[in-house]
VOKE-805958 format. One record per residue (C-alpha): z, y, x; residue number from 1; residue in one letter. Coordinates in Angstrom, 2 decimals. Each point is the difference from the previous one (the first is absolute). Layout:
SITE       w       v       u pos code
SITE       Z       Y       X NUM    A
...
END
This chain:
SITE       w       v       u pos code
SITE   80.59  142.03  -66.70   1    M
SITE   -3.51   -0.11   -1.43   2    S
SITE   -1.35   -3.08   -1.78   3    E
SITE   -2.45   -0.50    2.87   4    R
SITE    2.78    0.20    2.60   5    C
SITE    2.14   -2.45   -1.97   6    A
SITE   -2.69   -2.63    0.50   7    L
SITE    0.48    0.06    3.78   8    A
SITE    1.62   -3.18    1.36   9    P
SITE    2.64    1.93    1.98  10    L
SITE    3.00    0.44   -2.30  11    T
SITE    3.31    1.81    0.28  12    G
SITE    0.87    3.39    1.42  13    S
SITE   -1.31    0.98    3.43  14    S
SITE    0.88    3.65    0.69  15    P
SITE   -1.63    0.11    3.43  16    T
SITE   -2.81   -1.67    1.92  17    L
SITE    2.54   -2.01    2.00  18    A
SITE    1.50   -1.32   -3.23  19    D
SITE   -3.48   -0.92   -1.28  20    A
SITE   -0.83   -1.83    3.24  21    L
SITE    3.16   -2.10   -0.27  22    Q
SITE   -0.55   -0.66   -3.71  23    A
SITE   -3.60   -1.10    0.68  24    A
SITE    1.25   -2.45    2.64  25    A
SITE    2.49   -1.42   -2.48  26    D
SITE   -2.41   -0.25   -2.94  27    Q
SITE   -3.40   -0.66    1.62  28    H
SITE    1.49   -2.08    2.82  29    G
SITE   -2.58   -2.15    1.75  30    E
SITE   -2.97    1.54   -1.77  31    R
SITE   -2.45    1.38    2.55  32    T
SITE    0.25    3.75    0.55  33    A
SITE   -2.58    0.39    2.81  34    F
SITE   -2.90   -1.89    1.52  35    V
SITE   -1.43    1.21    3.31  36    D
SITE   -2.40   -1.34    2.61  37    G
SITE   -2.94   -2.36    0.17  38    E
SITE   -0.39   -3.79    0.13  39    G
SITE    2.75   -1.82    1.89  40    Q
SITE    1.61    3.35    0.85  41    E
SITE    0.53    0.92   -3.66  42    R
SITE    3.65    0.91   -0.64  43    Q
SITE    1.93   -0.02   -3.27  44    R
SITE    3.24    1.75   -0.82  45    L
SITE    2.06   -0.68   -3.12  46    S
SITE    2.09    2.62   -1.80  47    F
SITE    3.14   -1.74    1.24  48    A
SITE   -1.27    0.00    3.61  49    E
SITE   -1.03    3.64   -0.35  50    W
SITE    3.54    0.98   -0.96  51    Y
SITE    1.69   -2.18    2.65  52    R
SITE   -2.17    1.33    2.82  53    S
SITE    0.27    3.59   -1.20  54    A
SITE    3.79   -0.30   -0.32  55    D
SITE    0.26   -1.31    3.56  56    A
SITE   -2.21    2.81    1.35  57    L
SITE    2.02    2.53   -2.03  58    A
SITE    3.17   -1.20    1.77  59    A
SITE   -1.70    0.59    3.36  60    A
SITE   -1.03    3.52   -1.05  61    L
SITE    3.54    0.85   -1.09  62    V
SITE    1.43   -1.43    3.25  63    E
SITE   -2.40    2.22    1.95  64    R
SITE    1.12    3.13   -1.77  65    G
SITE   -2.11    0.41   -3.14  66    V
SITE    2.08    1.67   -2.70  67    R
SITE   -0.56    0.51   -3.74  68    P
SITE   -2.63    2.68   -0.54  69    G
SITE   -1.54   -0.35    3.48  70    D
SITE   -3.78   -0.15    0.20  71    V
SITE   -1.39   -3.16    1.59  72    V
SITE   -3.71   -0.14    0.89  73    A
SITE   -2.04   -3.19   -0.30  74    I
SITE   -2.67   -0.01    2.69  75    M
SITE   -1.52   -3.42   -0.59  76    L
SITE   -3.26   -1.44   -1.27  77    A
SITE   -0.24   -1.02   -3.64  78    T
SITE    1.81   -3.32    0.13  79    S
SITE    2.95   -2.06   -1.14  80    I
SITE    2.04    1.69    2.75  81    D
SITE   -0.80    3.36   -1.59  82    Y
SITE    1.29   -1.18   -3.40  83    A
SITE    3.19   -1.37    1.56  84    I
SITE    0.55    3.26    1.87  85    A
SITE   -0.37    2.00   -3.21  86    Y
SITE    2.56   -2.22   -1.72  87    G
SITE    2.36    0.25    2.96  88    A
SITE   -0.03    3.79   -0.05  89    I
SITE    0.86   -0.01   -3.71  90    A
SITE    2.87   -2.47    0.56  91    L
SITE    1.32    2.13    2.89  92    A
SITE    0.05    3.03   -2.31  93    G
SITE   -2.75    1.78    1.91  94    G
SITE   -3.16    1.84   -1.03  95    V
SITE   -3.15   -1.93    0.88  96    A
SITE   -3.19    1.61    1.21  97    T
SITE   -3.14   -1.75    1.24  98    G
SITE   -2.65    1.11    2.46  99    L
SITE   -3.53   -1.38   -0.19 100    N
SITE   -1.20   -1.28    3.40 101    P
SITE   -3.32    1.80   -0.58 102    R
SITE    1.66    3.41    0.16 103    L
SITE   -0.88    2.24    2.92 104    G
SITE    2.47    1.15    2.64 105    E
SITE    0.26    3.48   -1.52 106    R
SITE    0.82   -1.45   -3.42 107    E
SITE    2.59   -2.41    1.42 108    I
SITE    1.74    2.78    1.92 109    R
SITE    0.03    2.17   -3.10 110    S
SITE    1.47   -2.72   -2.24 111    I
SITE    2.70   -1.01    2.48 112    L
SITE    0.88    3.63    0.59 113    G
SITE    0.35    0.67   -3.72 114    R
SITE    1.80   -3.26   -0.88 115    A
SITE    2.35   -0.02    3.02 116    Q
SITE    0.70   -3.74   -0.36 117    P
SITE    3.23   -1.38    1.42 118    S
SITE   -1.80   -3.29    0.69 119    A
SITE   -3.51   -1.45    0.17 120    V
SITE   -1.12   -3.59   -0.46 121    I
SITE   -2.89   -0.07    2.42 122    L
SITE   -3.02   -1.97    1.12 123    D
SITE   -0.69    1.72    3.34 124    P
SITE   -3.44   -1.58    0.23 125    D
SITE   -1.08    1.96   -3.08 126    L
SITE    1.88    3.23    0.66 127    F
SITE   -0.45    0.60    3.72 128    T
SITE    1.34    3.54   -0.36 129    I
SITE    3.45   -1.56   -0.49 130    M
SITE   -0.52   -2.70    2.61 131    A
SITE   -0.24    2.72    2.64 132    H
SITE    3.43    1.34   -0.92 133    G
SITE   -1.34    2.99   -1.93 134    D
SITE    2.62   -0.09   -2.77 135    V
SITE    0.98    2.83   -2.35 136    P
SITE    3.59    0.23    1.32 137    H
SITE    1.97   -1.62    2.78 138    A
SITE    2.57   -1.97   -2.01 139    D
SITE   -2.47   -1.74   -2.29 140    I
SITE    0.53   -3.76   -0.48 141    V
SITE   -3.09   -2.12    0.68 142    V
SITE   -0.22   -3.50   -1.44 143    V
SITE   -2.95   -1.73    1.62 144    N
SITE   -2.17   -2.38   -1.99 145    R
SITE    0.63   -2.68    2.62 146    S
SITE    3.70    0.03   -1.00 147    E
SITE   -0.55   -0.54   -3.72 148    L
SITE   -0.22   -3.80   -0.16 149    A
SITE    3.37   -0.38    1.73 150    A
SITE    1.62    2.73   -2.10 151    L
SITE   -1.06   -1.73   -3.22 152    Y
SITE    2.21   -2.96    0.97 153    E
SITE    3.18    2.04    0.32 154    R
SITE    2.73    0.52   -2.60 155    S
SITE   -0.74    2.63   -2.62 156    G
SITE    1.97    2.87   -1.50 157    L
SITE    0.76   -1.82   -3.25 158    G
SITE    2.86    1.75   -1.81 159    D
SITE    0.22    2.58    2.81 160    R
SITE   -3.23    1.59   -1.22 161    R
SITE    0.29    3.79   -0.38 162    P
SITE   -0.16    1.16   -3.61 163    R
SITE   -2.51    2.65   -0.97 164    R
SITE   -0.60    2.06   -3.13 165    D
SITE   -3.22   -0.32   -2.03 166    P
SITE   -0.67    3.68    0.70 167    S
SITE    0.16   -0.47    3.78 168    D
SITE   -3.22    0.10    2.03 169    A
SITE   -1.53   -3.46    0.47 170    A
SITE   -3.40    0.52    1.63 171    V
SITE   -2.27    2.65    1.52 172    I
SITE   -3.76   -0.51   -0.32 173    I
SITE   -2.36    2.16    2.02 174    W
SITE   -3.17    1.59   -1.29 175    T
SITE   -3.20   -0.85    1.82 176    S
SITE   -0.15    3.35    1.76 177    G
SITE   -3.74    0.52   -0.52 178    T
SITE    0.48    3.76   -0.47 179    T
SITE    2.83    0.57    2.46 180    G
SITE    3.34   -1.38    1.13 181    I
SITE    1.24   -2.91   -2.15 182    P
SITE    2.67    0.80   -2.58 183    K
SITE    2.75   -2.49   -0.87 184    G
SITE    0.43   -0.65   -3.72 185    A
SITE    3.49   -1.39   -0.53 186    W
SITE    1.16   -2.19   -2.85 187    F
SITE    3.42   -1.11   -1.19 188    D
SITE    0.95   -3.39   -1.41 189    H
SITE   -0.68    1.14   -3.58 190    R
SITE   -3.60    0.79    0.99 191    N
SITE   -0.50   -3.48    1.40 192    L
SITE    1.53   -1.66   -3.05 193    H
SITE   -2.37    1.96   -2.28 194    A
SITE   -2.94   -1.89    1.52 195    A
SITE    1.07   -3.15   -1.87 196    V
SITE   -0.61    1.64   -3.39 197    A
SITE   -3.09    1.99    1.03 198    S
SITE   -1.90   -3.05    1.30 199    A
SITE   -1.48   -0.85   -3.40 200    G
SITE   -2.73   -2.63    0.19 201    V
SITE    0.13    0.01    3.80 202    M
SITE    3.11   -2.19    0.02 203    S
SITE    0.83   -3.21   -1.84 204    N
SITE    2.87   -2.34    0.81 205    P
SITE   -0.65   -1.84    3.28 206    Y
SITE   -3.43    1.47    0.68 207    D
SITE   -1.69   -0.85    3.30 208    V
SITE   -1.56    3.19    1.36 209    K
SITE   -2.56    0.37    2.79 210    L
SITE    0.87    3.25    1.76 211    V
SITE   -2.17    1.74    2.58 212    G
SITE    1.68    3.42    0.22 213    T
SITE    2.30    0.72    2.96 214    P
SITE    3.70   -0.52   -0.72 215    F
SITE    0.69    3.58    1.17 216    A
SITE   -2.02    1.10   -3.04 217    H
SITE    1.66    0.95   -3.29 218    A
SITE   -1.58   -3.07   -1.57 219    G
SITE    2.66   -2.11    1.72 220    F
SITE    2.78    2.39    0.98 221    M
SITE    0.38    1.47   -3.49 222    A
SITE   -0.76   -3.22   -1.88 223    K
SITE    2.43   -2.39    1.72 224    I
SITE    2.29   -0.07   -3.04 225    W
SITE   -3.01   -0.93   -2.12 226    D
SITE   -0.38   -3.11    2.16 227    Q
SITE    3.70   -0.82   -0.22 228    L
SITE    0.14    0.60   -3.74 229    G
SITE   -3.00   -2.17   -0.87 230    W
SITE    0.51   -2.62    2.70 231    G
SITE   -3.49    0.60    1.35 232    S
SITE   -1.48   -1.67    3.05 233    T
SITE   -1.84    2.32    2.38 234    I
SITE   -2.80   -1.61    2.01 235    V
SITE   -0.87    2.25    2.94 236    I
SITE   -3.76    0.26    0.44 237    A
SITE   -1.24   -0.49    3.59 238    P
SITE   -1.56    2.88    1.89 239    T
SITE   -2.76    0.81    0.47 240    P
SITE   -1.02   -0.78   -3.57 241    W
SITE   -2.65   -2.68   -0.55 242    R
SITE   -1.35   -1.23   -3.32 243    A
SITE    0.37   -3.66    1.03 244    C
SITE    3.70    0.57    0.75 245    D
SITE    0.53    1.58   -3.39 246    M
SITE   -1.68   -2.89   -1.80 247    L
SITE    1.94   -2.60    1.97 248    R
SITE    3.34    1.67   -0.76 249    L
SITE   -0.87    0.47   -3.66 250    L
SITE   -0.53   -3.76   -0.25 251    V
SITE    2.61   -1.38    2.43 252    D
SITE    2.90    2.21   -1.11 253    E
SITE   -0.98    0.06   -3.68 254    R
SITE    0.01    3.78   -0.09 255    I
SITE    0.61    1.56   -3.42 256    T
SITE   -0.48    3.70    0.91 257    V
SITE   -2.35    1.28    2.71 258    A
SITE   -1.01    3.49    1.09 259    G
SITE   -2.98    1.38    1.87 260    G
SITE   -2.50    2.82    0.25 261    V
SITE   -3.27   -0.43   -1.93 262    P
SITE   -1.95   -1.02    3.11 263    A
SITE    2.49   -2.82    0.66 264    Q
SITE   -0.30   -1.35   -3.54 265    W
SITE   -3.81    0.15    0.27 266    A
SITE    0.00   -1.89    3.32 267    K
SITE    2.36   -2.60   -1.43 268    L
SITE   -2.35   -0.65   -2.92 269    L
SITE   -2.96   -0.29    2.38 270    D
SITE    1.56   -2.94    1.86 271    L
SITE   -1.90   -3.27   -0.70 272    P
SITE    3.18   -1.79   -1.05 273    G
SITE    1.50    2.68   -2.22 274    A
SITE   -1.59   -1.13   -3.26 275    A
SITE    1.04   -3.64    0.51 276    A
SITE    3.56    0.70    1.14 277    A
SITE    2.89   -0.67   -2.37 278    D
SITE    1.41    3.48   -0.55 279    L
SITE    1.35   -0.60   -3.50 280    S
SITE    3.50    1.01    1.17 281    H
SITE   -1.12    3.57    0.87 282    V
SITE    1.09    2.03   -3.01 283    R
SITE   -0.61    3.54    1.27 284    L
SITE   -1.93    1.93    2.62 285    G
SITE    0.86    3.49    1.22 286    L
SITE   -2.63    2.43    1.22 287    V
SITE    1.09    2.84    2.24 288    A
SITE   -1.22    3.02    2.02 289    T
SITE   -3.43    0.18   -1.69 290    A
SITE   -1.38   -0.61   -3.51 291    P
SITE   -1.42   -3.40   -0.88 292    A
SITE   -3.36    0.13   -1.76 293    A
SITE   -0.11   -1.64   -3.46 294    P
SITE   -2.40   -2.62    1.37 295    E
SITE    2.58   -1.03    2.61 296    L
SITE    2.77   -0.17   -2.59 297    I
SITE   -2.14   -2.26   -2.17 298    E
SITE   -0.95   -2.20    3.00 299    R
SITE    3.66   -0.50    0.89 300    V
SITE    0.78   -0.89   -3.60 301    S
SITE   -2.86   -2.49   -0.29 302    S
SITE    0.38   -1.60    3.46 303    T
SITE    3.76   -0.01    0.53 304    I
SITE    1.08    0.28   -3.61 305    G
SITE    2.44    2.88    0.45 306    C
SITE   -0.15    3.70   -0.88 307    P
SITE    0.12    2.82    2.53 308    L
SITE    2.42    2.87   -0.60 309    V
SITE    0.43    3.38    1.67 310    V
SITE    3.22    1.63    1.16 311    R
SITE    0.49    3.66    0.96 312    Y
SITE    2.95    0.77    2.26 313    A
SITE    1.01    2.11    2.99 314    M
SITE    2.65   -0.16    2.68 315    T
SITE    2.14    2.50   -1.93 316    E
SITE   -0.24   -2.06   -3.20 317    S
SITE   -0.98   -3.66    0.58 318    P
SITE   -0.40   -0.57   -3.76 319    S
SITE   -2.00    2.44   -2.13 320    I
SITE   -2.80   -1.37   -2.19 321    T
SITE   -2.05   -3.15   -0.52 322    G
SITE   -2.65   -1.63   -2.13 323    T
SITE    0.54   -3.06   -2.18 324    D
SITE   -1.77   -3.36    0.47 325    P
SITE   -1.76    0.30   -3.36 326    D
SITE   -1.33    3.51    0.64 327    D
SITE   -3.76    0.42   -0.11 328    D
SITE   -1.67   -0.22    3.45 329    P
SITE   -1.04    3.66   -0.27 330    M
SITE    3.64    0.97   -0.52 331    V
SITE    0.91   -2.01    3.11 332    Q
SITE   -2.80    1.72    1.91 333    Y
SITE    0.30    3.60   -1.16 334    R
SITE    3.78    0.37   -0.45 335    T
SITE    3.34   -0.98    1.50 336    V
SITE    1.50   -0.84   -3.38 337    G
SITE    3.16    1.15   -1.70 338    R
SITE    3.58    0.66    1.22 339    P
SITE    1.97   -3.05    1.09 340    Q
SITE    3.35   -0.76   -1.59 341    A
SITE    2.52    2.76    0.60 342    G
SITE   -2.58    2.49    1.30 343    M
SITE   -1.29    3.27   -1.49 344    E
SITE   -3.22    1.84    0.91 345    I
SITE   -1.14    3.53   -0.76 346    E
SITE   -2.81    2.22    1.27 347    L
SITE    0.63    3.63    0.92 348    V
SITE   -1.89    3.00    1.34 349    D
SITE    0.88    1.95    3.15 350    D
SITE    2.68    1.90   -1.94 351    D
SITE    1.65   -3.17   -1.27 352    G
SITE   -1.24    0.32   -3.58 353    A
SITE   -1.32   -3.07   -1.82 354    L
SITE   -3.80   -0.14   -0.13 355    V
SITE   -1.89   -0.77   -3.25 356    P
SITE   -1.13   -3.55   -0.79 357    Q
SITE   -3.08   -0.95    2.01 358    G
SITE    0.42    2.71    2.66 359    E
SITE    0.79   -0.57    3.67 360    V
SITE    3.52    0.69    1.23 361    G
SITE    2.44   -0.99    2.70 362    R
SITE    1.73   -3.31   -0.62 363    V
SITE    3.76    0.28   -0.49 364    R
SITE    2.21   -3.10   -0.15 365    I
SITE    3.56   -0.62   -1.14 366    R
SITE    2.03   -3.20   -0.15 367    G
SITE    2.46   -2.22    1.85 368    E
SITE   -2.63   -1.09    2.50 369    C
SITE   -0.50    3.54    1.34 370    V
SITE    1.53    0.67    3.41 371    M
SITE    3.23    1.96    0.35 372    R
SITE   -1.57    2.28    2.62 373    G
SITE   -1.45    0.25    3.50 374    Y
SITE    2.47   -1.15    2.63 375    W
SITE    1.51    2.93    1.87 376    G
SITE   -2.44    2.52   -1.47 377    D
SITE    1.34    2.12   -2.85 378    R
SITE   -2.91    2.44    0.07 379    D
SITE   -2.66   -2.70   -0.38 380    Q
SITE    2.08   -1.64   -2.73 381    T
SITE    0.40    3.25   -1.94 382    A
SITE   -3.75    0.60    0.22 383    A
SITE   -0.84   -3.14   -2.00 384    V
SITE    3.14   -1.22   -1.80 385    L
SITE    1.56    2.10   -2.78 386    A
SITE    3.65   -0.06   -1.05 387    D
SITE   -1.00   -1.69   -3.27 388    D
SITE   -1.55   -2.91    1.89 389    G
SITE   -3.72    0.86   -0.29 390    W
SITE   -1.98   -0.79    3.15 391    L
SITE   -3.14    2.11    0.42 392    T
SITE   -2.67   -1.89    1.92 393    S
SITE   -3.19    1.16    1.70 394    S
SITE   -2.04   -2.26   -2.29 395    D
SITE   -2.22    1.47   -2.67 396    L
SITE   -0.81   -1.80   -3.23 397    G
SITE   -0.64    0.13   -3.72 398    L
SITE    0.89   -2.16   -2.99 399    F
SITE   -2.79   -1.71   -1.93 400    D
SITE    0.07   -0.32   -3.78 401    D
SITE    2.02   -3.24    0.23 402    S
SITE    2.68    1.47    2.24 403    G
SITE   -1.24   -1.60    3.22 404    N
SITE    0.35    2.08    3.14 405    L
SITE   -3.29    0.75    1.78 406    V
SITE    0.43    1.13    3.61 407    L
SITE   -2.58    2.51    1.19 408    V
SITE    1.29    0.65    3.50 409    G
SITE    2.66    1.79    2.00 410    R
SITE    0.59    3.71    0.09 411    A
SITE   -0.18   -0.17    3.78 412    T
SITE   -3.34   -1.87   -0.09 413    D
SITE   -1.83    2.26   -2.43 414    M
SITE   -2.74    2.18    1.50 415    Y
SITE   -1.93    2.92   -1.48 416    I
SITE   -3.77   -0.19    0.28 417    R
SITE   -1.77    3.18   -1.00 418    G
SITE    2.87    0.99   -2.28 419    G
SITE    0.33   -3.42   -1.68 420    Y
SITE    3.03   -2.24    0.43 421    N
SITE   -0.87   -3.52    1.20 422    V
SITE    2.56   -2.81   -0.12 423    Y
SITE   -0.99   -2.64    2.60 424    P
SITE    1.56   -2.91   -1.89 425    L
SITE   -2.36    0.54   -2.93 426    E
SITE   -2.99   -0.20    2.35 427    V
SITE    1.46   -2.98    1.87 428    E
SITE    0.36   -1.93   -3.24 429    N
SITE   -3.68    0.53   -0.75 430    V
SITE   -1.03   -1.00    3.53 431    L
SITE    2.05   -3.18   -0.35 432    A
SITE   -2.39   -1.10   -2.75 433    E
SITE   -3.02    0.14    2.34 434    H
SITE   -1.10   -3.56    0.89 435    P
SITE   -0.70    0.99    3.60 436    G
SITE    3.43    1.51    0.62 437    I
SITE    3.10   -2.03    0.85 438    E
SITE    2.34    2.93    0.78 439    Q
SITE   -0.35    3.73   -0.50 440    A
SITE    2.06    3.12    0.62 441    A
SITE   -0.90    3.65   -0.48 442    V
SITE    1.49    3.05    1.76 443    V
SITE   -0.75    3.68   -0.12 444    G
SITE   -1.24    1.78    3.10 445    S
SITE   -0.42    3.75    0.65 446    P
SITE   -3.55    1.36   -0.30 447    A
SITE   -1.53    3.49    0.21 448    P
SITE   -0.83    1.88   -3.20 449    V
SITE    0.85   -2.84   -2.38 450    I
SITE    3.60   -0.31    1.24 451    G
SITE    0.40   -3.77    0.19 452    E
SITE   -2.23   -3.03   -0.32 453    I
SITE    0.69   -3.64   -0.75 454    G
SITE   -0.29   -2.58    2.77 455    V
SITE   -0.18   -3.64   -1.12 456    A
SITE    1.14   -2.71    2.41 457    F
SITE   -1.41   -3.36   -1.01 458    V
SITE    0.38   -3.59    1.20 459    A
SITE   -3.16   -1.73   -1.30 460    P
SITE   -0.10   -3.45   -1.57 461    T
SITE   -2.86   -0.89    2.36 462    D
SITE    0.35    1.80    3.35 463    P
SITE   -3.69   -0.65    0.70 464    M
SITE   -1.05    1.79   -3.17 465    D
SITE    2.35    2.92   -0.67 466    P
SITE   -0.70    2.48   -2.81 467    P
SITE   -1.63    3.31    0.85 468    T
SITE    1.38    3.43   -0.77 469    L
SITE   -2.73    0.53   -2.60 470    A
SITE    0.93   -3.26   -1.74 471    E
SITE    3.68    0.83    0.01 472    V
SITE   -0.58    3.49   -1.35 473    R
SITE   -2.24   -1.23   -2.81 474    M
SITE    2.53   -2.70   -0.89 475    W
SITE    2.72    2.64   -0.41 476    V
SITE   -2.21    2.59   -1.76 477    I
SITE   -0.97   -2.60   -2.60 478    D
SITE    3.69   -0.39   -0.87 479    R
SITE    1.74    3.29    0.85 480    L
SITE   -0.78    3.71    0.31 481    A
SITE   -2.52    0.69    2.75 482    D
SITE    2.43    2.11    2.06 483    Y
SITE    2.22   -3.08    0.41 484    K
SITE   -2.67   -1.92    1.91 485    A
SITE    0.82   -0.35    3.74 486    P
SITE   -1.94    2.31    2.32 487    D
SITE    0.36   -2.26    3.01 488    R
SITE    0.28   -3.75    0.49 489    L
SITE    1.70   -1.75    2.91 490    V
SITE   -0.50   -3.76    0.33 491    I
SITE    2.95   -1.94    1.49 492    L
SITE    0.62   -3.67    0.59 493    E
SITE    3.38    0.43   -1.69 494    S
SITE    2.13    2.94   -1.06 495    L
SITE    3.02    0.96    2.13 496    P
SITE    3.39   -0.91   -1.50 497    L
SITE    3.49    1.41    0.35 498    T
SITE    2.95   -2.17    0.96 499    A
SITE    0.61   -0.49   -3.73 500    M
SITE   -3.52   -1.42   -0.41 501    M
SITE   -1.33    3.03   -1.88 502    K
SITE   -3.25    1.72    0.92 503    I
SITE    0.81    2.60    2.64 504    D
SITE   -1.34    3.20   -1.54 505    K
SITE    1.38    2.13    2.82 506    A
SITE   -2.04   -1.95    2.55 507    E
SITE   -3.10    0.22   -2.19 508    L
SITE    0.50    3.75   -0.29 509    G
SITE    0.02    0.26    3.79 510    R
SITE   -3.17   -2.09    0.23 511    R
SITE   -1.70    2.09   -2.66 512    A
SITE    0.68    3.13    2.04 513    A
SITE   -1.19   -1.62    3.22 514    A
SITE   -3.41   -1.34   -1.04 515    T
SITE   -3.02    1.07   -1.98 516    T
SITE   -1.80   -3.33    0.33 517    D
SITE   -0.43   -2.31   -2.99 518    D
SITE    0.93   -3.04    2.08 519    R
SITE    2.99   -0.71    2.26 520    A
END
């Protein structure tokens, strides 16, 4: 056990997630594990209550035919019920998988067909495809959300709990599916335990974390042991997101760690009451999905009094790299930091050979947080995961002189303009610095003679005064090679997102092919 892991409040041996859930109930007891809801409707669940309710639901699953190793799908909104369901599946010896309610019908059918769950825990109001009886196989067990409250009051499994091995599958997490059918990255109990050590500065004993990502996302599904190990409280952010809600929760719940995209942090700081609010308990902010400009990092530090850090992860490896709180703002802005505890990174060319220092290569990752494979898909697994444990991603990057990883894009996103390779992420980072741009994404689009051109999709800071194509091009040319400047500009109110809250590049590619206008 690493020195960092030894500092975690959860002590003793917990070979599996079920063991860790029971140990957390014993050791953290009545400490709050989850906070959900608004005002008088706000609910709280302690670690002890989490285990008791999950154990009771696990007994119901076993009674209805769920056996060790069976896949059980959670088809609920991000909620306390979702967390209890996840715990129940672990206690029943099953393999948990979650479906985001924002997924489309085609994606849901694909996931259920691949996972072949023996049971689903279902909110039929959110997943109408199941409400109409369209289930993946006839003998599937359906536990309706309306049953849950009563099931939580029943007797649990207790000592009758099935025993599992640390190498057994624990969870399947689905990729966003932006480039095709979702793939299910599966993790065993050892993977989940590794998150406790890899957390680094993101987790201190008994942190209170404001979480806005869906629970079906790897940020919860793969990090549940991190919460159990550190005794963290998760405060579920309301949807849709509003800056006033974030500020209220930061104050009322005495949040210590909060995450958000740069635009959310900027809107929070713009609130009239932000500067006067007592936020001294916030020790760390996380910025995700887009780079935070140095000016924003410094504003957060001066107004809230906490640093912003960056984390780089993917569904297949929920822990990879991160920056440190004392890193220079330009390091936070330009890089994704250094490998987290227990993780290795290398950059390779198309033949798998290491690239020289400072050159662009594919990012390869190895460590205990890397998935064991894609569920039910040996060919896809073999294409990315080597026998020696190295996972080859589609991300492209280089190491700076200090060993920080700089992402330049994805191999699938790169386009070739007049014979020159253009990595959209590099251009997007420059556009993010423009004062008139709140969000930006760049995609390649086929063009005669030149091969491909860059199309920039921009959500302006002021919708009544959006930047022009000429302004955007000059902004980029002043900072990058001229061939990297976008050839077209499309103004949008907001950029389309996938179910995992990432910018939907596939949708933008379709729009780029469908329009030649510079406004949409």
